[in-house]
All heavy atoms as a GROMACS GRO file, in nm:
protein
  580
    1MET      N    1  13.227   8.484  17.066
    1MET     CA    2  13.113   8.464  17.154
    1MET      C    3  13.107   8.324  17.217
    1MET      O    4  13.130   8.227  17.140
    1MET     CB    5  12.989   8.489  17.075
    1MET     CG    6  12.853   8.457  17.148
    1MET     SD    7  12.710   8.480  17.060
    1MET     CE    8  12.700   8.648  17.045
    2LYS      N    9  13.090   8.319  17.350
    2LYS     CA   10  13.091   8.188  17.408
    2LYS      C   11  12.956   8.128  17.382
    2LYS      O   12  12.850   8.184  17.387
    2LYS     CB   13  13.101   8.199  17.565
    2LYS     CG   14  13.238   8.247  17.610
    2LYS     CD   15  13.240   8.243  17.757
    2LYS     CE   16  13.332   8.336  17.813
    2LYS     NZ   17  13.326   8.361  17.960
    3VAL      N   18  12.957   7.992  17.357
    3VAL     CA   19  12.828   7.917  17.338
    3VAL      C   20  12.846   7.780  17.402
    3VAL      O   21  12.951   7.735  17.436
    3VAL     CB   22  12.801   7.896  17.183
    3VAL    CG1   23  12.775   8.035  17.117
    3VAL    CG2   24  12.910   7.815  17.123
    4VAL      N   25  12.723   7.711  17.422
    4VAL     CA   26  12.724   7.582  17.471
    4VAL      C   27  12.646   7.502  17.361
    4VAL      O   28  12.527   7.543  17.317
    4VAL     CB   29  12.650   7.564  17.598
    4VAL    CG1   30  12.633   7.420  17.645
    4VAL    CG2   31  12.708   7.640  17.712
    5TYR      N   32  12.710   7.400  17.306
    5TYR     CA   33  12.649   7.313  17.203
    5TYR      C   34  12.549   7.215  17.260
    5TYR      O   35  12.549   7.196  17.385
    5TYR     CB   36  12.763   7.244  17.129
    5TYR     CG   37  12.842   7.338  17.047
    5TYR    CD1   38  12.967   7.380  17.095
    5TYR    CD2   39  12.796   7.386  16.926
    5TYR    CE1   40  13.044   7.469  17.029
    5TYR    CE2   41  12.882   7.476  16.853
    5TYR     CZ   42  13.009   7.514  16.901
    5TYR     OH   43  13.079   7.607  16.833
    6SER      N   44  12.461   7.157  17.185
    6SER     CA   45  12.360   7.068  17.230
    6SER      C   46  12.419   6.952  17.291
    6SER      O   47  12.346   6.882  17.375
    6SER     CB   48  12.269   7.025  17.118
    6SER     OG   49  12.332   6.953  17.015
    7ASN      N   50  12.539   6.912  17.267
    7ASN     CA   51  12.599   6.792  17.340
    7ASN      C   52  12.660   6.831  17.471
    7ASN      O   53  12.720   6.754  17.546
    7ASN     CB   54  12.703   6.725  17.248
    7ASN     CG   55  12.821   6.816  17.221
    7ASN    OD1   56  12.834   6.926  17.276
    7ASN    ND2   57  12.912   6.771  17.135
    8GLY      N   58  12.645   6.960  17.513
    8GLY     CA   59  12.695   7.002  17.646
    8GLY      C   60  12.832   7.064  17.639
    8GLY      O   61  12.885   7.124  17.737
    9SER      N   62  12.909   7.054  17.533
    9SER     CA   63  13.044   7.112  17.516
    9SER      C   64  13.034   7.257  17.500
    9SER      O   65  12.937   7.315  17.443
    9SER     CB   66  13.118   7.041  17.402
    9SER     OG   67  13.062   7.075  17.282
   10GLU      N   68  13.136   7.326  17.550
   10GLU     CA   69  13.139   7.475  17.533
   10GLU      C   70  13.238   7.505  17.422
   10GLU      O   71  13.326   7.426  17.387
   10GLU     CB   72  13.192   7.533  17.673
   10GLU     CG   73  13.095   7.518  17.779
   10GLU     CD   74  13.138   7.590  17.908
   10GLU    OE1   75  13.246   7.661  17.902
   10GLU    OE2   76  13.071   7.559  18.014
   11GLY      N   77  13.214   7.622  17.362
   11GLY     CA   78  13.299   7.664  17.254
   11GLY      C   79  13.283   7.817  17.235
   11GLY      O   80  13.209   7.891  17.303
   12THR      N   81  13.342   7.866  17.123
   12THR     CA   82  13.324   8.010  17.087
   12THR      C   83  13.294   8.005  16.934
   12THR      O   84  13.333   7.915  16.859
   12THR     CB   85  13.457   8.087  17.110
   12THR    OG1   86  13.559   8.021  17.041
   12THR    CG2   87  13.489   8.098  17.257
   13LEU      N   88  13.210   8.108  16.892
   13LEU     CA   89  13.184   8.143  16.764
   13LEU      C   90  13.246   8.265  16.702
   13LEU      O   91  13.266   8.354  16.792
   13LEU     CB   92  13.033   8.152  16.742
   13LEU     CG   93  12.938   8.024  16.769
   13LEU    CD1   94  12.800   8.064  16.750
   13LEU    CD2   95  12.976   7.914  16.671
   14SER      N   96  13.280   8.262  16.580
   14SER     CA   97  13.332   8.394  16.524
   14SER      C   98  13.221   8.492  16.523
   14SER      O   99  13.100   8.464  16.536
   14SER     CB  100  13.382   8.365  16.382
   14SER     OG  101  13.271   8.328  16.299
   15ALA      N  102  13.268   8.616  16.506
   15ALA     CA  103  13.173   8.727  16.498
   15ALA      C  104  13.065   8.701  16.378
   15ALA      O  105  12.957   8.733  16.386
   15ALA     CB  106  13.241   8.867  16.477
   16LYS      N  107  13.122   8.647  16.262
   16LYS     CA  108  13.034   8.626  16.157
   16LYS      C  109  12.926   8.522  16.185
   16LYS      O  110  12.814   8.537  16.153
   16LYS     CB  111  13.114   8.580  16.030
   16LYS     CG  112  13.035   8.560  15.908
   16LYS     CD  113  13.123   8.519  15.789
   16LYS     CE  114  13.058   8.496  15.670
   16LYS     NZ  115  12.915   8.493  15.649
   17ASP      N  116  12.965   8.404  16.248
   17ASP     CA  117  12.875   8.295  16.278
   17ASP      C  118  12.775   8.337  16.390
   17ASP      O  119  12.668   8.292  16.391
   17ASP     CB  120  12.942   8.179  16.328
   17ASP     CG  121  13.016   8.114  16.215
   17ASP    OD1  122  12.978   8.134  16.098
   17ASP    OD2  123  13.111   8.038  16.241
   18SER      N  124  12.813   8.441  16.479
   18SER     CA  125  12.724   8.483  16.588
   18SER      C  126  12.650   8.605  16.562
   18SER      O  127  12.596   8.657  16.650
   18SER     CB  128  12.812   8.484  16.711
   18SER     OG  129  12.906   8.592  16.699
   19GLU      N  130  12.650   8.664  16.444
   19GLU     CA  131  12.594   8.792  16.418
   19GLU      C  132  12.443   8.800  16.448
   19GLU      O  133  12.391   8.903  16.472
   19GLU     CB  134  12.625   8.852  16.281
   19GLU     CG  135  12.563   8.770  16.165
   19GLU     CD  136  12.617   8.815  16.025
   19GLU    OE1  137  12.711   8.902  16.024
   19GLU    OE2  138  12.565   8.763  15.930
   20LYS      N  139  12.376   8.690  16.439
   20LYS     CA  140  12.222   8.681  16.461
   20LYS      C  141  12.187   8.642  16.608
   20LYS      O  142  12.073   8.637  16.642
   20LYS     CB  143  12.162   8.589  16.365
   20LYS     CG  144  12.172   8.644  16.221
   20LYS     CD  145  12.096   8.553  16.133
   20LYS     CE  146  12.109   8.591  15.984
   20LYS     NZ  147  12.038   8.500  15.896
   21LEU      N  148  12.287   8.622  16.688
   21LEU     CA  149  12.269   8.580  16.822
   21LEU      C  150  12.266   8.689  16.922
   21LEU      O  151  12.370   8.739  16.971
   21LEU     CB  152  12.367   8.472  16.865
   21LEU     CG  153  12.374   8.346  16.785
   21LEU    CD1  154  12.497   8.263  16.838
   21LEU    CD2  155  12.248   8.273  16.793
   22TYR      N  156  12.148   8.753  16.937
   22TYR     CA  157  12.135   8.857  17.035
   22TYR      C  158  11.986   8.870  17.076
   22TYR      O  159  11.894   8.814  16.998
   22TYR     CB  160  12.169   8.995  16.974
   22TYR     CG  161  12.095   9.025  16.851
   22TYR    CD1  162  11.975   9.099  16.865
   22TYR    CD2  163  12.136   8.982  16.726
   22TYR    CE1  164  11.906   9.136  16.748
   22TYR    CE2  165  12.059   9.023  16.613
   22TYR     CZ  166  11.952   9.088  16.620
   22TYR     OH  167  11.874   9.114  16.510
   23ILE      N  168  11.949   8.926  17.183
   23ILE     CA  169  11.814   8.942  17.222
   23ILE      C  170  11.764   9.086  17.229
   23ILE      O  171  11.646   9.109  17.220
   23ILE     CB  172  11.773   8.867  17.355
   23ILE    CG1  173  11.859   8.939  17.466
   23ILE    CG2  174  11.807   8.722  17.347
   23ILE    CD1  175  11.802   8.886  17.605
   24GLN      N  176  11.852   9.185  17.223
   24GLN     CA  177  11.814   9.318  17.229
   24GLN      C  178  11.736   9.363  17.109
   24GLN      O  179  11.770   9.322  16.999
   24GLN     CB  180  11.943   9.404  17.245
   24GLN     CG  181  11.906   9.553  17.273
   24GLN     CD  182  12.045   9.632  17.297
   24GLN    OE1  183  12.143   9.595  17.263
   24GLN    NE2  184  12.024   9.755  17.350
   25ASN      N  185  11.630   9.428  17.128
   25ASN     CA  186  11.528   9.481  17.018
   25ASN      C  187  11.460   9.364  16.951
   25ASN      O  188  11.416   9.394  16.843
   25ASN     CB  189  11.605   9.572  16.932
   25ASN     CG  190  11.675   9.694  16.992
   25ASN    OD1  191  11.610   9.741  17.078
   25ASN    ND2  192  11.783   9.736  16.948
   26ARG      N  193  11.441   9.259  17.018
   26ARG     CA  194  11.350   9.151  16.958
   26ARG      C  195  11.205   9.171  17.024
   26ARG      O  196  11.192   9.139  17.140
   26ARG     CB  197  11.412   9.013  16.979
   26ARG     CG  198  11.530   8.984  16.899
   26ARG     CD  199  11.575   8.833  16.908
   26ARG     NE  200  11.700   8.818  16.838
   26ARG     CZ  201  11.708   8.789  16.710
   26ARG    NH1  202  11.593   8.774  16.630
   26ARG    NH2  203  11.820   8.764  16.658
   27PHE      N  204  11.117   9.220  16.938
   27PHE     CA  205  10.982   9.242  16.989
   27PHE      C  206  10.877   9.172  16.929
   27PHE      O  207  10.759   9.169  16.979
   27PHE     CB  208  10.964   9.396  16.982
   27PHE     CG  209  11.060   9.484  17.055
   27PHE    CD1  210  11.142   9.568  16.984
   27PHE    CD2  211  11.069   9.488  17.183
   27PHE    CE1  212  11.238   9.649  17.038
   27PHE    CE2  213  11.159   9.561  17.251
   27PHE     CZ  214  11.247   9.647  17.175
   28THR      N  215  10.903   9.102  16.823
   28THR     CA  216  10.804   9.031  16.744
   28THR      C  217  10.820   8.881  16.748
   28THR      O  218  10.929   8.830  16.771
   28THR     CB  219  10.801   9.070  16.597
   28THR    OG1  220  10.924   9.029  16.521
   28THR    CG2  221  10.783   9.221  16.582
   29LEU      N  222  10.705   8.809  16.725
   29LEU     CA  223  10.722   8.659  16.717
   29LEU      C  224  10.810   8.620  16.612
   29LEU      O  225  10.902   8.536  16.644
   29LEU     CB  226  10.580   8.612  16.692
   29LEU     CG  227  10.572   8.458  16.658
   29LEU    CD1  228  10.610   8.377  16.782
   29LEU    CD2  229  10.427   8.418  16.611
   30GLU      N  230  10.816   8.687  16.496
   30GLU     CA  231  10.904   8.646  16.392
   30GLU      C  232  11.054   8.657  16.430
   30GLU      O  233  11.136   8.581  16.400
   30GLU     CB  234  10.885   8.728  16.266
   30GLU     CG  235  10.745   8.701  16.202
   30GLU     CD  236  10.624   8.771  16.284
   30GLU    OE1  237  10.647   8.865  16.350
   30GLU    OE2  238  10.509   8.721  16.255
   31SER      N  239  11.087   8.765  16.504
   31SER     CA  240  11.222   8.789  16.539
   31SER      C  241  11.279   8.688  16.649
   31SER      O  242  11.382   8.640  16.639
   31SER     CB  243  11.247   8.935  16.588
   31SER     OG  244  11.176   8.952  16.712
   32TRP      N  245  11.180   8.642  16.726
   32TRP     CA  246  11.220   8.534  16.829
   32TRP      C  247  11.226   8.401  16.761
   32TRP      O  248  11.314   8.328  16.793
   32TRP     CB  249  11.122   8.529  16.942
   32TRP     CG  250  11.137   8.649  17.042
   32TRP    CD1  251  11.061   8.753  17.058
   32TRP    CD2  252  11.244   8.658  17.137
   32TRP    NE1  253  11.112   8.839  17.146
   32TRP    CE2  254  11.225   8.780  17.207
   32TRP    CE3  255  11.352   8.586  17.171
   32TRP    CZ2  256  11.304   8.831  17.300
   32TRP    CZ3  257  11.443   8.630  17.271
   32TRP    CH2  258  11.420   8.751  17.336
   33GLN      N  259  11.139   8.381  16.658
   33GLN     CA  260  11.147   8.258  16.583
   33GLN      C  261  11.272   8.251  16.502
   33GLN      O  262  11.342   8.142  16.490
   33GLN     CB  263  11.029   8.238  16.490
   33GLN     CG  264  10.906   8.204  16.571
   33GLN     CD  265  10.786   8.218  16.479
   33GLN    OE1  266  10.772   8.286  16.386
   33GLN    NE2  267  10.684   8.134  16.512
   34GLU      N  268  11.324   8.361  16.450
   34GLU     CA  269  11.443   8.370  16.368
   34GLU      C  270  11.558   8.324  16.469
   34GLU      O  271  11.657   8.258  16.428
   34GLU     CB  272  11.464   8.521  16.324
   34GLU     CG  273  11.599   8.530  16.258
   34GLU     CD  274  11.635   8.680  16.222
   34GLU    OE1  275  11.608   8.761  16.306
   34GLU    OE2  276  11.686   8.692  16.108
   35LEU      N  277  11.565   8.376  16.586
   35LEU     CA  278  11.665   8.349  16.688
   35LEU      C  279  11.664   8.210  16.718
   35LEU      O  280  11.765   8.136  16.722
   35LEU     CB  281  11.655   8.434  16.811
   35LEU     CG  282  11.756   8.409  16.923
   35LEU    CD1  283  11.895   8.420  16.875
   35LEU    CD2  284  11.727   8.500  17.040
   36GLU      N  285  11.551   8.149  16.739
   36GLU     CA  286  11.543   7.999  16.773
   36GLU      C  287  11.602   7.923  16.657
   36GLU      O  288  11.673   7.828  16.675
   36GLU     CB  289  11.391   7.965  16.799
   36GLU     CG  290  11.376   7.807  16.837
   36GLU     CD  291  11.240   7.772  16.852
   36GLU    OE1  292  11.147   7.845  16.815
   36GLU    OE2  293  11.224   7.666  16.918
   37SER      N  294  11.558   7.957  16.539
   37SER     CA  295  11.608   7.886  16.419
   37SER      C  296  11.760   7.895  16.396
   37SER      O  297  11.822   7.792  16.358
   37SER     CB  298  11.541   7.947  16.295
   37SER     OG  299  11.403   7.918  16.295
   38GLU      N  300  11.813   8.012  16.434
   38GLU     CA  301  11.962   8.030  16.425
   38GLU      C  302  12.023   7.937  16.518
   38GLU      O  303  12.125   7.869  16.492
   38GLU     CB  304  11.990   8.184  16.441
   38GLU     CG  305  12.133   8.201  16.429
   38GLU     CD  306  12.183   8.189  16.278
   38GLU    OE1  307  12.106   8.159  16.185
   38GLU    OE2  308  12.312   8.195  16.259
   39MET      N  309  11.968   7.933  16.648
   39MET     CA  310  12.031   7.839  16.746
   39MET      C  311  12.026   7.701  16.709
   39MET      O  312  12.119   7.620  16.726
   39MET     CB  313  11.964   7.856  16.883
   39MET     CG  314  11.983   8.001  16.944
   39MET     SD  315  11.906   8.026  17.099
   39MET     CE  316  12.009   7.928  17.210
   40ILE      N  317  11.908   7.658  16.647
   40ILE     CA  318  11.904   7.516  16.603
   40ILE      C  319  12.000   7.485  16.488
   40ILE      O  320  12.066   7.382  16.476
   40ILE     CB  321  11.754   7.496  16.553
   40ILE    CG1  322  11.657   7.489  16.681
   40ILE    CG2  323  11.747   7.361  16.480
   40ILE    CD1  324  11.516   7.490  16.645
   41ARG      N  325  12.013   7.592  16.397
   41ARG     CA  326  12.103   7.579  16.287
   41ARG      C  327  12.249   7.558  16.336
   41ARG      O  328  12.327   7.478  16.279
   41ARG     CB  329  12.094   7.697  16.196
   41ARG     CG  330  12.184   7.687  16.068
   41ARG     CD  331  12.170   7.803  15.980
   41ARG     NE  332  12.255   7.918  16.040
   41ARG     CZ  333  12.380   7.924  16.030
   41ARG    NH1  334  12.460   7.832  15.966
   41ARG    NH2  335  12.450   8.029  16.077
   42LEU      N  336  12.282   7.632  16.428
   42LEU     CA  337  12.421   7.624  16.485
   42LEU      C  338  12.441   7.513  16.590
   42LEU      O  339  12.548   7.495  16.638
   42LEU     CB  340  12.461   7.757  16.556
   42LEU     CG  341  12.463   7.883  16.460
   42LEU    CD1  342  12.482   8.005  16.539
   42LEU    CD2  343  12.583   7.862  16.360
   43ASP      N  344  12.327   7.441  16.624
   43ASP     CA  345  12.328   7.336  16.719
   43ASP      C  346  12.381   7.375  16.850
   43ASP      O  347  12.466   7.320  16.922
   43ASP     CB  348  12.414   7.219  16.663
   43ASP     CG  349  12.383   7.090  16.744
   43ASP    OD1  350  12.268   7.066  16.784
   43ASP    OD2  351  12.486   7.010  16.746
   44ILE      N  352  12.326   7.496  16.898
   44ILE     CA  353  12.365   7.546  17.033
   44ILE      C  354  12.240   7.554  17.122
   44ILE      O  355  12.132   7.568  17.061
   44ILE     CB  356  12.433   7.682  17.030
   44ILE    CG1  357  12.342   7.790  16.967
   44ILE    CG2  358  12.567   7.674  16.951
   44ILE    CD1  359  12.404   7.932  16.972
   45ILE      N  360  12.265   7.545  17.252
   45ILE     CA  361  12.160   7.555  17.350
   45ILE      C  362  12.168   7.684  17.432
   45ILE      O  363  12.076   7.717  17.494
   45ILE     CB  364  12.136   7.421  17.432
   45ILE    CG1  365  12.268   7.398  17.507
   45ILE    CG2  366  12.101   7.315  17.355
   45ILE    CD1  367  12.258   7.289  17.614
   46LYS      N  368  12.276   7.740  17.428
   46LYS     CA  369  12.304   7.868  17.508
   46LYS      C  370  12.408   7.950  17.434
   46LYS      O  371  12.500   7.906  17.364
   46LYS     CB  372  12.359   7.840  17.651
   46LYS     CG  373  12.264   7.766  17.739
   46LYS     CD  374  12.331   7.756  17.878
   46LYS     CE  375  12.232   7.681  17.978
   46LYS     NZ  376  12.288   7.661  18.108
   47PHE      N  377  12.388   8.087  17.451
   47PHE     CA  378  12.489   8.174  17.391
   47PHE      C  379  12.511   8.299  17.490
   47PHE      O  380  12.420   8.332  17.561
   47PHE     CB  381  12.450   8.215  17.247
   47PHE     CG  382  12.333   8.310  17.241
   47PHE    CD1  383  12.342   8.446  17.242
   47PHE    CD2  384  12.210   8.243  17.230
   47PHE    CE1  385  12.232   8.522  17.239
   47PHE    CE2  386  12.090   8.331  17.220
   47PHE     CZ  387  12.102   8.465  17.223
   48GLU      N  388  12.625   8.362  17.467
   48GLU     CA  389  12.651   8.475  17.539
   48GLU      C  390  12.610   8.598  17.473
   48GLU      O  391  12.657   8.637  17.358
   48GLU     CB  392  12.807   8.492  17.569
   48GLU     CG  393  12.855   8.609  17.642
   48GLU     CD  394  13.007   8.618  17.645
   48GLU    OE1  395  13.070   8.582  17.560
   48GLU    OE2  396  13.052   8.651  17.756
   49ASP      N  397  12.502   8.668  17.527
   49ASP     CA  398  12.454   8.783  17.447
   49ASP      C  399  12.542   8.905  17.478
   49ASP      O  400  12.576   8.939  17.591
   49ASP     CB  401  12.307   8.812  17.509
   49ASP     CG  402  12.243   8.941  17.426
   49ASP    OD1  403  12.261   9.046  17.483
   49ASP    OD2  404  12.177   8.908  17.332
   50PRO      N  405  12.581   8.977  17.367
   50PRO     CA  406  12.682   9.088  17.392
   50PRO      C  407  12.620   9.196  17.483
   50PRO      O  408  12.701   9.256  17.569
   50PRO     CB  409  12.695   9.145  17.244
   50PRO     CG  410  12.646   9.036  17.152
   50PRO     CD  411  12.555   8.947  17.231
   51PHE      N  412  12.496   9.233  17.471
   51PHE     CA  413  12.436   9.335  17.566
   51PHE      C  414  12.424   9.288  17.702
   51PHE      O  415  12.460   9.356  17.797
   51PHE     CB  416  12.301   9.375  17.506
   51PHE     CG  417  12.224   9.462  17.597
   51PHE    CD1  418  12.276   9.607  17.601
   51PHE    CD2  419  12.116   9.424  17.674
   51PHE    CE1  420  12.204   9.687  17.690
   51PHE    CE2  421  12.045   9.515  17.753
   51PHE     CZ  422  12.093   9.652  17.760
   52LEU      N  423  12.376   9.162  17.721
   52LEU     CA  424  12.358   9.118  17.861
   52LEU      C  425  12.496   9.084  17.932
   52LEU      O  426  12.500   9.108  18.051
   52LEU     CB  427  12.269   8.986  17.866
   52LEU     CG  428  12.128   8.999  17.828
   52LEU    CD1  429  12.058   8.860  17.824
   52LEU    CD2  430  12.061   9.101  17.911
   53SER      N  431  12.588   9.052  17.859
   53SER     CA  432  12.718   9.024  17.924
   53SER      C  433  12.774   9.159  17.995
   53SER      O  434  12.852   9.144  18.089
   53SER     CB  435  12.820   8.963  17.824
   53SER     OG  436  12.851   9.054  17.717
   54THR      N  437  12.745   9.267  17.931
   54THR     CA  438  12.790   9.400  17.992
   54THR      C  439  12.726   9.420  18.121
   54THR      O  440  12.767   9.496  18.205
   54THR     CB  441  12.765   9.516  17.894
   54THR    OG1  442  12.624   9.536  17.878
   54THR    CG2  443  12.828   9.497  17.764
   55LEU      N  444  12.600   9.358  18.146
   55LEU     CA  445  12.538   9.378  18.270
   55LEU      C  446  12.562   9.261  18.374
   55LEU      O  447  12.504   9.252  18.472
   55LEU     CB  448  12.383   9.373  18.244
   55LEU     CG  449  12.326   9.483  18.147
   55LEU    CD1  450  12.187   9.459  18.114
   55LEU    CD2  451  12.354   9.624  18.206
   56GLY      N  452  12.654   9.170  18.326
   56GLY     CA  453  12.687   9.056  18.415
   56GLY      C  454  12.600   8.951  18.416
   56GLY      O  455  12.589   8.861  18.504
   57ALA      N  456  12.512   8.940  18.311
   57ALA     CA  457  12.409   8.833  18.303
   57ALA      C  458  12.471   8.697  18.258
   57ALA      O  459  12.572   8.702  18.198
   57ALA     CB  460  12.300   8.871  18.215
   58ASP      N  461  12.403   8.597  18.274
   58ASP     CA  462  12.439   8.461  18.237
   58ASP      C  463  12.416   8.438  18.089
   58ASP      O  464  12.363   8.526  18.020
   58ASP     CB  465  12.365   8.358  18.321
   58ASP     CG  466  12.440   8.220  18.319
   58ASP    OD1  467  12.548   8.209  18.262
   58ASP    OD2  468  12.386   8.135  18.381
   59LEU      N  469  12.441   8.317  18.037
   59LEU     CA  470  12.414   8.294  17.906
   59LEU      C  471  12.259   8.282  17.874
   59LEU      O  472  12.190   8.248  17.963
   59LEU     CB  473  12.474   8.155  17.869
   59LEU     CG  474  12.630   8.144  17.886
   59LEU    CD1  475  12.669   7.995  17.859
   59LEU    CD2  476  12.701   8.248  17.799
   60VAL      N  477  12.217   8.311  17.758
   60VAL     CA  478  12.075   8.302  17.710
   60VAL      C  479  12.061   8.152  17.672
   60VAL      O  480  12.128   8.104  17.577
   60VAL     CB  481  12.051   8.397  17.600
   60VAL    CG1  482  11.912   8.384  17.550
   60VAL    CG2  483  12.074   8.540  17.646
   61SER      N  484  11.946   8.088  17.722
   61SER     CA  485  11.927   7.948  17.683
   61SER      C  486  11.822   7.946  17.575
   61SER      O  487  11.734   8.034  17.557
   61SER     CB  488  11.881   7.872  17.808
   61SER     OG  489  11.754   7.914  17.846
   62ILE      N  490  11.820   7.831  17.509
   62ILE     CA  491  11.716   7.812  17.413
   62ILE      C  492  11.577   7.789  17.473
   62ILE      O  493  11.476   7.830  17.413
   62ILE     CB  494  11.743   7.691  17.321
   62ILE    CG1  495  11.662   7.696  17.189
   62ILE    CG2  496  11.731   7.553  17.400
   62ILE    CD1  497  11.712   7.604  17.076
   63GLU      N  498  11.572   7.752  17.605
   63GLU     CA  499  11.444   7.750  17.672
   63GLU      C  500  11.387   7.881  17.689
   63GLU      O  501  11.263   7.921  17.674
   63GLU     CB  502  11.458   7.680  17.805
   63GLU     CG  503  11.486   7.532  17.811
   63GLU     CD  504  11.638   7.508  17.791
   63GLU    OE1  505  11.724   7.596  17.803
   63GLU    OE2  506  11.661   7.384  17.759
   64TYR      N  507  11.471   7.988  17.715
   64TYR     CA  508  11.428   8.122  17.732
   64TYR      C  509  11.369   8.173  17.600
   64TYR      O  510  11.264   8.235  17.594
   64TYR     CB  511  11.544   8.217  17.780
   64TYR     CG  512  11.505   8.360  17.777
   64TYR    CD1  513  11.425   8.418  17.882
   64TYR    CD2  514  11.536   8.447  17.675
   64TYR    CE1  515  11.393   8.543  17.886
   64TYR    CE2  516  11.511   8.582  17.669
   64TYR     CZ  517  11.434   8.630  17.778
   64TYR     OH  518  11.394   8.762  17.778
   65VAL      N  519  11.445   8.148  17.491
   65VAL     CA  520  11.397   8.192  17.357
   65VAL      C  521  11.266   8.122  17.320
   65VAL      O  522  11.173   8.189  17.277
   65VAL     CB  523  11.504   8.160  17.253
   65VAL    CG1  524  11.458   8.188  17.114
   65VAL    CG2  525  11.636   8.230  17.286
   66ARG      N  526  11.258   8.000  17.347
   66ARG     CA  527  11.124   7.925  17.324
   66ARG      C  528  11.013   7.976  17.414
   66ARG      O  529  10.897   7.984  17.358
   66ARG     CB  530  11.141   7.784  17.343
   66ARG     CG  531  11.227   7.720  17.229
   66ARG     CD  532  11.249   7.567  17.250
   66ARG     NE  533  11.321   7.512  17.131
   66ARG     CZ  534  11.393   7.406  17.130
   66ARG    NH1  535  11.410   7.335  17.249
   66ARG    NH2  536  11.459   7.366  17.023
   67ASN      N  537  11.038   8.024  17.527
   67ASN     CA  538  10.938   8.086  17.612
   67ASN      C  539  10.892   8.220  17.558
   67ASN      O  540  10.776   8.250  17.562
   67ASN     CB  541  10.987   8.110  17.757
   67ASN     CG  542  10.987   7.986  17.831
   67ASN    OD1  543  10.925   7.883  17.804
   67ASN    ND2  544  11.076   7.982  17.939
   68GLN      N  545  10.978   8.293  17.489
   68GLN     CA  546  10.955   8.417  17.433
   68GLN      C  547  10.864   8.388  17.299
   68GLN      O  548  10.767   8.467  17.283
   68GLN     CB  549  11.072   8.498  17.390
   68GLN     CG  550  11.156   8.539  17.514
   68GLN     CD  551  11.066   8.623  17.605
   68GLN    OE1  552  11.000   8.721  17.559
   68GLN    NE2  553  11.071   8.591  17.728
   69VAL      N  554  10.892   8.287  17.230
   69VAL     CA  555  10.815   8.246  17.124
   69VAL      C  556  10.672   8.215  17.156
   69VAL      O  557  10.570   8.262  17.106
   69VAL     CB  558  10.875   8.128  17.038
   69VAL    CG1  559  10.776   8.079  16.927
   69VAL    CG2  560  11.013   8.178  16.978
   70ALA      N  561  10.660   8.131  17.265
   70ALA     CA  562  10.521   8.095  17.320
   70ALA      C  563  10.446   8.203  17.364
   70ALA      O  564  10.329   8.213  17.366
   70ALA     CB  565  10.542   7.987  17.427
   71ALA      N  566  10.522   8.313  17.427
   71ALA     CA  567  10.446   8.427  17.483
   71ALA      C  568  10.382   8.522  17.379
   71ALA      O  569  10.305   8.602  17.409
   71ALA     CB  570  10.552   8.509  17.575
   72HIS      N  571  10.435   8.509  17.262
   72HIS     CA  572  10.376   8.589  17.149
   72HIS      C  573  10.273   8.522  17.083
   72HIS      O  574  10.191   8.552  17.011
   72HIS     CB  575  10.487   8.613  17.053
   72HIS     CG  576  10.579   8.734  17.101
   72HIS    ND1  577  10.683   8.707  17.183
   72HIS    CD2  578  10.583   8.865  17.075
   72HIS    CE1  579  10.748   8.817  17.215
   72HIS    NE2  580  10.688   8.921  17.158
   0.00000   0.00000   0.00000
């Protein structure tokens, strides 16, 4: 999975490291908080969502995730 680290560099994560990085079926505050925590733990600010990439979408940013947390 493609990611952007907090220092701006791009990289890839293994399937094991990226298993919690997705937005599909996240409907609760807790699930969005879990995603934000995982991004912080991995020190990334953007990631390629497996579902969205099939639709040609761009990377998911931590700002988007934080907006979802705030919306709940």
